[in-house]
N, C-alpha and C positions, 0 to 999 in steps of 0.2 A: 476375904472373900477367896474360897477356893474351890475348885472346878472337882465333883465327886469322882471316885475311883469307880468305873464303871464294868471294869473288866469281867467280874461275875455275872452281871447282867446281861452283858452283849454274848457272852457263852450259850446263854439260854435264849438269845434272840430277844432279849427285852431292851428295854431303855432303862435309864435310871435317874432318880433327883434326890435331894436332901430331904430327909425325914421333918416335916413340919415342928416347930419348937423342939429342936434337937440339938443338943449341947456336946452330944458324945461323936459326933461325925456319921452316925448311921446312915443308910440309903436305902431307899425304897426301889423295887424293881417293877416295871408296868410294861404292859403290851400296848402298844398305839393302836387305835381304832383307825381302820381305813376311813379316809376322807370320802365322804358321798358328794357325787357331783350333782347338784340339784337343777335338774331341768323344770323349768317354768311350764305349768299346763298351758299357758297361751302359746307357748311354743309349739308343744305337742299338737294342740288344736290347729293351730295354723299350719303346720306340715301336713296333718292328715287331710285337711280341707283342701290344700294345695292339690295334693295327689289325686283326691276324688275329684276335684274339679278339671285336672289336667285328662282324666279318664274319661268324662263327660264331653270334654271338647273334642278328644280322640273320635269318640264315638258318633259324636253329631257330624263331625268332619267326614268320616268314613259313610254316614248315612247320608250327607249331602252329595258326596261322589257318586254314591249309587243310585240315588234317584234322577241325579244329572246324566248319568249314563244312559239310564230308562229311557229319560225325557229325549236325549239325543237320538236315540236309536228309533223311537217313535216318530221323531220329526224327520228322520232320515227315509224313513218309509213313507210317511204321508209326502214328504217332497217327490219321492219317485211317483206315487201314485198320482201326484197333481201333474207331474209332467206327462203322465201316462194316458191323461183324461181323455184325450181324442180318439184314442183306441181301445180303451180298456174295456172289459166287461163289467157287468153290473157290479156295484159294490154293496155289500149286505153288512147290517148291524150284527151285534151277537144276538140282539133280541128277535132280529130277521130270521137268523139260524134255529133258534129255538121254536118259532113259530113253524118255519117250513118241516122242520123235522119233528114236529109234534112233541117237543121237549126232549129231542134224542132219544126217542123211545125204541127205535129199532133199529139196531145196532148189526152191521154187514159183516164187520170186521175188524181187525186190528193189526198194524203192523208196527215197525220201528219208528216211523214217524209221525204215528197219530193212529186216531180212530175212524172208521167210515161209517155214517148213518144213512139212511133211507130218507127220502121226504118227498114233498112235492110243492113246486111254484104254484102261484097264483092261477097260471093257466092250466094247472092239472098234468104239468110236464113232471115226470119223475125224475129225480135228481139224487144224486150221493152227494154227500157233504163229507169232506174229511176235515177233522180237527186236528191241527198239527200239534205236537206235543212241546217241541222245543221253542218255549218264547224267551228264554234268558239270552240267547245268543244275538247276533248282529241281525237276523232275518235274512241272512244271504239267499238260503235255499228259496224261503217264499219269495223274494223279490225275485229270483232267478225264474221260478215256475212261472209266477203271473205275467212278467215281461216276456217270457218266451211264447206261452201259451196264447197270449192274446193276440199274438200278431199270426199265427198259422192257422189254415184251414183247408182240411184234407180228410177225404172219406175215412181214411185208414190213420186219424191221427184224432186223439181224444181231444173235443170241445169244452173249452173253460167256459162256463156261463156266470159264473160271479165268484167272487171272494169276500173275505171279511178281515178287516185289520183295525180292530175295535180295542184299543187299550192292549191288554197283554194276549188278546185273542185273533189268532190267526186260522183261517181256515180256506178251504178250494172248495167250490160247488162246480161237478159235472155232470153229464148226462148219465142217468142211470143205466147200467147194462145187465138184464137179466140172467144172461147165461154165465156172468162173473169172468173170471180171467182164465187164459189158456190153461194156467197151472192145473186146474183142477179136472182137464180133460188128457193130461198127458198120464196114460194109463197103457198097458200092452193090450193087444187085440184081444185077449179072452175077456176083459171085461167089458160086456155089452152094452152095460148101463152109459157109461162113459166113453166108451171109444167111438170118436167121430166118424170114421170110416176114412179110405185114402183119398176120396175125393174131395171131402171137405177139408182134411187135413193138406190138400194140395191149395185149396181157395185160400184158406188161412195163411200159410206161408207166403203165397204169391201176393197177398192184399198187405204183409207185414213188409215186404220187399218192397213194395210200392211206398207204403208210408216211410221207408227209411230213405228210398231215392227222393221223395219230396222234401224231406229234411235236410240232405246233402245237396240237393242241386235245384229245389223248385222254391226256395225262400230267398228273399232278398239278401239275407245274410245266412251263409251254411250254419246248420246246427248238428252238432255231434251229441248223441243221446247219452253214450257212456254206460246207459244199464237196460240195455236190450236184455231181457229174459221174458219166460213166461208168467211170470207174477204181472209184470207190466204191460202186459198185452190183453185187453179187454174183450169182450164177445157181445156183440147186440143179438136182437132176436133171430138175424139171418146168420148169425155166425162168422158177420163180417169181422175181422180183427180191428182193433184201435190201441195204439200205441199209446201210453200213459207214461204218467210220473216224470217229469222233466226237472227235478229238483238237482240234479247232478248234470244237467246238458248244459252245453257251452256253445256260446255264438263264436264263430269264427270270421275270418277274412274270407274274400272271395275265394281264395286257394285255399281251401281246408286240408291241403297234402302235409302241412305240417303245422302242429297245434303245440303251444305251451302250457304245461301245466305244474303245479307244484306239488302235487298229492294224487295218489292212485285213487281210482275211484270206480265203483260199479260193484257187482254182486260176484262172490267166489263160483267158479265153474263156469262163468260165461264172460268174466274179464278178460280182455285181451293180455297177451303176455308185454307188450310194450308198454301198456297203462300201468301194469303191476311193478315194472323194473325198466328203466331205461337201459339197460344192457341187451335188450330185445330190438330196440331201433326206437326209431321216433313214432310220436303219437299222432296219428290221422284219421279222417273219416274210415279208413279201413278198421280200424277198432269196433265200428259198429257192425261191420260185415263178419268180424270174428264171433262176435257175441250172437249175432243173426245163426251163423252157423251150426255154434254149438246149441244152439235153439231148435234149430231143426233135427238135430242128432238125437232130441231126446224121445 
């Protein structure tokens, strides 16, 4: 037995072997077939199933986290409202609001935080119901406004009649003011239909000042509004001004001369420089005075 001479076959990139039934020493050149790796179907099915199962587990886990966060948010709001029971305004369900507003039939307007609808309470008191847009957050502005508004009572501050915290629905109910906001009356004197006259404007300006003074000095805890502007001053049938929208307001210590803040708040054009940038000094109750001054200049 001898080894065949495969030099010629190797040069062609092939292998060789003796020819069968060969007595003359002839060889055969052949090309090797690549070995196929056989993957069992059971392994493929198992791998695919594991991947799909993993994706389902991740999806379920993320869903649990999402709904748990929603439940915790609702529980936090409910706890706040439970603690607030002794002095809170009326609490409405979402069904109550639909009844009060006749199915949200008459829309008074819409802003960045939600839409406002006209309605009537059972005692025929006209109300404005503000349906808040942002229900995905932690409800801080909702808690802030309900918590602050329920504790203050002044002729120049809007009164909170009730609120709704029913599942994802958040809403606030106030007295309805037929003359709308001060913004709609800020026109040059040439516009006789909307110009209030200097005497009424002085009356409005004085009322706003009294409302701000009450917030800063008349409450158990001083309140800085941080968003005094014509949109947030409502006028009743006698054009008595009412400061509204306390979503950005902040409760302070007895000495509101220095207030800590983490971010700027307010409306451009009325926001005090120190609220916008700490380079201008410390934030204090004077920030509302600046906004009031800008409002009087309109």
